[in-house]
C-alpha positions in Angstrom: -28.9 -10.0 -13.1 -30.3 -7.7 -10.2 -32.7 -9.4 -7.9 -34.1 -6.1 -7.1 -34.9 -4.3 -10.5 -36.2 -7.6 -12.0 -38.5 -8.3 -9.6 -40.2 -4.6 -10.0 -40.5 -5.4 -13.5 -41.5 -8.9 -13.3 -44.3 -7.9 -10.7 -45.4 -4.7 -13.6 -45.8 -7.3 -16.3 -47.9 -10.0 -13.8 -50.1 -7.0 -13.2 -50.3 -6.2 -16.7 -49.2 -2.5 -15.7 -48.3 -0.5 -19.1 -48.3 2.9 -17.8 -45.8 1.6 -14.9 -43.4 -0.4 -17.8 -43.6 2.9 -19.8 -42.2 4.8 -16.9 -39.4 2.5 -16.6 -38.7 1.6 -20.2 -40.8 4.5 -22.2 -37.4 6.4 -23.1 -33.5 6.0 -22.3 -31.9 8.3 -20.0 -30.1 11.1 -22.4 -26.3 11.4 -21.9 -25.3 15.1 -22.1 -22.5 17.3 -21.3 -23.3 16.6 -17.4 -23.4 13.1 -18.1 -26.6 11.1 -16.4 -28.8 12.2 -13.8 -32.0 10.4 -12.9 -33.8 8.4 -10.4 -32.5 4.7 -9.2 -34.9 2.1 -10.4 -35.7 -0.3 -13.0 -35.5 0.2 -16.8 -33.5 2.2 -19.5 -34.8 5.5 -17.9 -33.6 5.1 -14.5 -29.9 4.8 -13.0 -29.3 1.0 -12.2 -26.8 -1.9 -13.0 -27.4 -2.4 -16.7 -27.9 1.3 -17.6 -24.7 1.8 -15.7 -22.7 -0.9 -17.5 -24.2 0.3 -21.0 -23.0 3.9 -20.4 -19.5 2.6 -18.9 -19.1 0.3 -22.1 -19.6 3.1 -24.6 -17.5 5.7 -22.9 -15.0 3.0 -22.8 -15.0 2.5 -26.8 -15.4 6.3 -27.1 -11.9 6.6 -24.8 -10.3 3.8 -26.8 -10.8 5.9 -30.1 -9.6 8.9 -28.9 -6.4 7.8 -26.6 -4.3 5.1 -28.3 -2.3 5.4 -24.7 -5.5 4.7 -22.9 -4.4 0.9 -21.5 -1.4 3.1 -20.3 -2.7 5.9 -18.5 -6.4 4.8 -17.4 -9.1 6.7 -15.9 -10.1 7.7 -12.1 -13.6 6.8 -10.6 -15.2 8.2 -7.3 -18.5 8.0 -5.6 -20.7 9.7 -3.0 -22.8 8.2 -0.7 -26.1 7.6 -2.2 -28.1 4.6 -1.9 -31.5 3.1 -3.1 -32.8 0.3 -0.9 -35.7 -0.6 -3.3 -33.5 -1.2 -6.4 -30.3 -1.9 -4.9 -28.6 0.5 -6.4 -25.8 2.9 -4.8 -23.3 4.8 -5.8 -20.4 2.4 -4.6 -21.9 -0.3 -6.4 -22.3 1.8 -9.6 -18.4 2.9 -9.3 -17.3 -0.8 -8.8 -19.5 -2.2 -12.1 -17.9 1.0 -14.1 -14.3 0.1 -13.0 -15.2 -3.6 -13.8 -16.1 -2.6 -17.5 -12.7 -0.7 -18.1 -10.6 -3.2 -16.4 -12.3 -6.0 -18.5 -10.8 -4.1 -21.3 -7.3 -3.7 -19.9 -7.9 -0.2 -18.9 -6.2 0.6 -15.6 -8.7 2.0 -12.9 -7.9 4.4 -10.0 -10.9 3.6 -8.1 -11.4 5.5 -4.5 -11.8 2.9 -1.6 -14.0 5.3 -0.1 -16.8 8.2 -0.4 -14.9 11.2 -2.1 -15.8 14.9 -2.6 -16.5 15.2 -6.5 -13.6 17.8 -6.6 -11.1 14.9 -5.8 -12.0 13.3 -9.1 -11.0 16.5 -11.9 -8.0 16.9 -9.2 -7.0 13.1 -9.7 -7.4 13.2 -13.5 -4.9 16.0 -13.6 -2.6 15.0 -11.0 -2.1 11.7 -12.2 -2.5 12.4 -15.8 -5.4 10.2 -16.8 -7.4 10.0 -19.9 -10.8 10.7 -17.9 -12.8 10.6 -14.9 -15.9 9.4 -13.8 -17.7 10.7 -10.6 -20.9 8.9 -9.4 -23.2 11.5 -7.5 -26.7 13.4 -7.6 -25.1 16.1 -6.3 -27.6 18.0 -4.5 -30.5 16.4 -6.1 -33.4 14.5 -4.0 -32.7 11.2 -2.1 -33.7 9.2 -4.9 -31.7 10.2 -8.0 -28.3 9.3 -8.8 -25.7 10.5 -11.4 -22.7 10.0 -13.5 -20.5 13.0 -14.0 -17.7 12.8 -16.5 -14.2 14.6 -17.1 -11.8 14.9 -19.9 -8.2 14.4 -19.8 -7.9 18.0 -19.2 -9.5 17.8 -15.8 -12.3 20.0 -17.1 -16.1 18.5 -17.6 -16.8 17.3 -21.1 -18.3 19.7 -23.9 -19.9 19.0 -27.1 -18.9 17.2 -29.5 -17.8 14.7 -26.8 -21.2 14.4 -25.2 -22.6 13.3 -28.6 -19.7 10.9 -29.5 -20.3 9.1 -26.1 -24.1 9.1 -26.4 -23.4 7.5 -29.8 -21.2 4.8 -28.8 -23.3 3.9 -25.6 -26.4 3.2 -28.5 -23.7 0.9 -30.1 -22.5 -0.9 -27.1 -26.0 -1.8 -25.5 -25.6 -5.8 -24.8 -23.4 -6.1 -21.8 -20.0 -7.6 -22.0 -19.1 -11.2 -20.8 -18.6 -10.8 -17.0 -20.0 -7.7 -17.0 -22.0 -8.1 -13.7 -19.5 -9.5 -11.9 -17.3 -6.7 -10.0 -15.8 -8.9 -7.7 -13.3 -9.7 -10.4 -11.8 -6.2 -10.0 -10.7 -7.1 -6.3 -7.8 -9.1 -7.7 -7.0 -7.4 -10.5 -3.5 -5.8 -11.0 -5.4 -2.7 -13.0 -7.2 -1.7 -9.9 -5.5 1.2 -8.1 -6.5 2.9 -5.1 -5.6 6.8 -5.5 -7.3 7.7 -2.0 -4.0 8.0 0.2 -2.2 9.7 -2.3 -4.8 12.3 -3.4 -5.9 13.3 0.0 -2.0 14.0 0.7 -1.5 15.7 -2.6 -4.8 17.7 -2.7 -4.3 19.1 0.9 -0.9 20.6 0.0 -2.2 22.0 -3.3 -4.5 24.2 -1.4 -2.0 24.9 0.9 -0.7 27.5 -1.8 -4.0 29.2 -1.0 -3.1 30.0 2.4 -1.4 33.4 3.1 -2.4 34.2 6.7 -1.1 30.8 8.9 -0.3 33.1 11.8 -3.6 34.8 11.9 -5.1 31.6 11.6 -3.4 30.1 14.2 -4.7 32.8 16.6 -8.3 33.7 15.5 -11.0 33.4 18.3 -13.6 33.2 15.4 -15.8 30.2 15.8 -17.2 28.2 12.6 -20.1 25.6 12.1 -19.9 23.5 9.6 -22.4 21.2 8.1 -22.1 18.6 5.1 -25.8 18.1 4.9 -25.6 14.4 5.3 -23.1 14.3 2.4 -19.3 13.6 2.2 -17.8 16.8 3.2 -17.4 16.5 6.7 -14.0 15.0 7.0 -12.5 16.8 4.3 -13.7 20.3 5.7 -12.1 19.3 8.9 -8.6 18.3 7.0 -8.7 21.2 5.2 -8.9 23.2 8.3 -6.2 21.5 9.7 -4.0 22.1 6.7 -4.4 25.9 7.0 -3.9 25.8 10.7 -7.4 27.0 11.5 -9.3 25.3 14.7 -11.8 22.7 13.5 -15.4 24.1 13.0 -18.1 22.5 15.1 -19.7 20.2 12.9 -23.6 19.4 13.0 -23.7 16.2 14.9 -27.4 15.0 13.2 -26.0 16.0 9.5 -22.0 15.3 9.8 -22.3 11.6 8.8 -23.0 10.4 5.2 -26.8 9.2 5.2 -28.5 8.4 2.1 -32.1 9.2 3.2 -30.9 12.8 4.2 -33.3 12.4 7.4 -33.1 16.3 8.6 -33.8 18.1 4.7 -36.3 18.2 2.4 -34.0 18.8 -0.4 -30.1 18.6 0.3 -29.3 21.6 -1.3 -27.5 24.6 0.7 -28.8 26.9 -2.1 -31.9 26.8 -0.1 -30.6 28.8 2.2 -32.1 29.1 5.8 -34.6 25.8 5.4 -31.6 23.5 5.3 -29.5 25.6 7.9 -32.2 24.9 10.9 -29.8 22.9 12.8 -26.5 25.0 12.1 -28.2 28.3 13.3 -29.2 26.2 16.4 -25.7 24.9 16.9 -24.1 28.3 16.0 -26.2 29.9 18.7 -25.1 27.3 21.5 -21.6 27.2 20.9 -21.1 31.3 20.2 -20.1 30.6 16.7 -20.6 33.7 13.9 -20.2 31.8 10.7 -21.9 28.8 9.2 -20.2 27.3 6.0 -22.6 24.5 4.4 -21.5 22.1 1.4 -24.0 20.1 -0.2 -23.6 16.3 -0.3 -20.9 15.8 -2.8 -19.0 18.8 -1.2 -18.7 20.8 -4.7 -20.4 24.2 -3.7 -20.7 25.7 -0.7 -23.1 28.1 1.3 -22.4 30.9 3.8 -24.2 32.3 6.6 -23.0 35.0 9.1 -24.7 36.7 11.9 -25.1 40.0 12.1 -25.2 42.6 15.0 -28.9 42.6 14.9 -28.9 38.9 16.0 -30.4 37.9 12.7 -28.3 35.6 10.2 -27.6 36.7 6.8 -27.2 33.6 4.1 -24.8 35.3 1.4 -26.2 34.7 -2.4 -23.5 32.8 -4.7 -23.0 36.5 -6.3 -22.4 37.9 -2.8 -19.9 35.0 -1.9 -18.2 35.4 -5.5 -17.4 39.2 -4.8 -16.1 38.4 -1.6 -14.2 35.8 -2.7 -12.7 37.3 -5.8 -11.8 40.3 -3.7 -9.9 38.1 -1.1 -8.0 36.0 -4.0 -7.0 38.9 -5.9 -5.9 40.8 -2.6 -3.7 38.1 -1.7 -2.4 37.6 -5.2 -1.5 41.3 -5.2 0.2 41.4 -1.7 2.3 38.5 -2.7 3.1 39.4 -6.3 5.5 42.4 -6.1 5.7 42.4 -10.1 3.1 44.5 -11.2 3.8 43.3 -14.9 2.1 40.2 -14.2 -1.1 41.3 -13.8 -1.4 41.0 -17.7 -1.6 37.7 -17.3 -4.1 37.3 -14.5 -7.8 36.0 -15.0 -10.9 35.4 -13.6 -14.0 34.1 -14.8 -18.0 33.8 -14.4 -20.7 32.6 -16.4 -23.2 34.7 -18.0 -26.2 34.2 -15.2 -23.7 35.4 -12.7 -23.3 39.0 -11.5 -20.9 41.1 -13.2 -18.7 42.2 -10.1 -15.7 40.4 -11.5 -15.3 42.6 -14.2 -16.0 45.8 -11.9 -12.6 44.6 -9.8 -10.9 43.6 -13.1 -11.4 46.9 -14.6 -10.4 48.6 -11.5 -7.4 46.7 -10.5 -5.9 46.0 -14.2 -6.6 42.1 -14.5 -8.7 40.4 -17.0 -12.1 39.1 -16.8 -13.9 36.7 -19.3 -17.5 35.6 -19.2 -18.4 32.3 -20.3 -21.4 30.2 -21.2 -23.4 29.0 -18.1 -21.8 26.2 -16.4 -18.7 25.1 -15.0 -17.8 22.8 -18.0 -17.4 26.1 -20.0 -15.2 27.9 -17.4 -13.0 24.8 -16.6 -12.5 24.3 -20.1 -11.4 28.1 -20.7 -9.4 28.2 -17.5 -7.2 25.2 -18.7 -7.0 27.0 -22.2 -5.8 30.2 -20.5 -3.3 28.1 -18.0 -2.0 26.1 -21.0 -1.0 29.9 -22.7 0.8 30.7 -19.3 -2.0 32.7 -17.9 -2.6 32.7 -14.2 -6.7 32.1 -13.6 -6.9 33.1 -10.1 -10.8 32.4 -9.5 -14.4 31.5 -11.1 -17.5 31.2 -10.1 -21.3 30.9 -10.8 -24.4 32.2 -9.1 -25.4 28.8 -8.3 -23.0 28.7 -5.1 -20.0 27.2 -7.2 -16.4 28.0 -6.6 -13.1 27.4 -8.1 -10.6 28.7 -5.8 -7.4 26.7 -6.6 -6.0 26.1 -10.1 -5.5 22.7 -9.0 -9.1 21.8 -9.7 -10.7 23.0 -12.7 -14.2 22.5 -11.4 -16.2 23.9 -8.6 -14.9 22.8 -4.8 -16.7 23.4 -2.0 -13.6 22.0 0.1 -11.1 24.6 -0.9 -13.9 27.2 -1.2 -15.1 26.5 2.8 -11.3 26.9 3.9 -10.6 30.0 2.1 -13.5 31.6 3.0 -12.8 30.9 6.7 -9.4 32.5 6.4 -10.7 35.4 5.0 -13.3 35.9 7.7 -10.3 35.3 10.1 -8.3 37.9 8.6 -11.4 40.4 8.3 -11.8 39.8 12.2 -8.4 41.1 13.2 -9.5 44.5 11.1 -13.1 44.5 13.3 -14.8 43.8 9.8 -17.4 40.9 9.3 -18.0 39.6 5.7 -21.1 41.8 5.6 -19.3 45.0 6.1 -16.5 44.0 3.8 -19.2 43.0 0.9 -20.7 46.5 1.5 -17.0 47.9 0.9 -16.6 46.0 -2.4 -19.7 47.2 -3.7 -19.1 50.5 -2.6 -15.3 50.7 -4.2 
């Protein structure tokens, strides 16, 4: 059905290339708690039209089994800007095929009409009270990869046993349903909705609840550079700064627009540090900016660098930024909550592989700290359990530069983390403190 992937396979057959065929058809991609992630290309071991259709058919059947009101509530689907010319695969195409699969079964689909940050999908699940969400992205992986990330009705990534149940349902629904390939059908369907405008408005309204120093933001002389590393983050971080009354950050011109080739970086992963930030450093030096904010391509993670008095740049580790954000978010909460009794209902979370700094802050200040297994799927699900018990989960993080700063998104979110970091830095500047100096003060305390 896809001329590009079928041409790849036909050529391998014509050449009698058994090794090549084994690469594409040797083993099926495994569906796990993180969904799918693999290179785009032909065959059952790659991300392509067929494997997306099969995965979505299985997921649809599994949701039907779990939600009697699936056809009333529906699902949300978002996508990033990834594309692979050789196989004809792209995040947008995969998202449309997934939408077509659900719509063919009478399930309403909220399909973003344009590229969107990953955190907007879990946000939409909870905001619109949907049954599930799908984000087509490979986050910070190399350019040839794509992925299919799944959220449950609670707005958190799926955990066991859902992964096993979905995987089994995929096995049972291999044969594409009638009209599975014809994604043009969705455009005239009454079951297709576009959440883009609503979610953009509501998300920025929600993150403003984390804005505590609007007057300082308006007046600050601190300058910021932002890079979205050829991903989706540029527009959304600009809007977040506007929502906080901060002057917009300088955007790295070579990296601000989405480009699936990621031409200026070897790996589009800001966790790599200085290698990915070369262009950001140059722009910051030119424009006199002290702080660099870098999102990964799907804008769910954040790296931060600060110019030191020596003229060198310090790139903060995930644990260091976690310590700063944990200190900042608790300080803001404390200054705006005069009711000291409420502290017994305050929680922060981090994963076992992350630094224990939040535990130390919690012991000193009297709030609760909990540790979860590695991965935001555990922190998101635990946060939801606590919130359902009336607790306030202020913050969660893991050392792989992932931060949950706003309870409206039960996953890591690089957009809210970027603007909250900017407000924190602007506030500290009024006290003649840098992020590095404040970090030392947090550790000393």
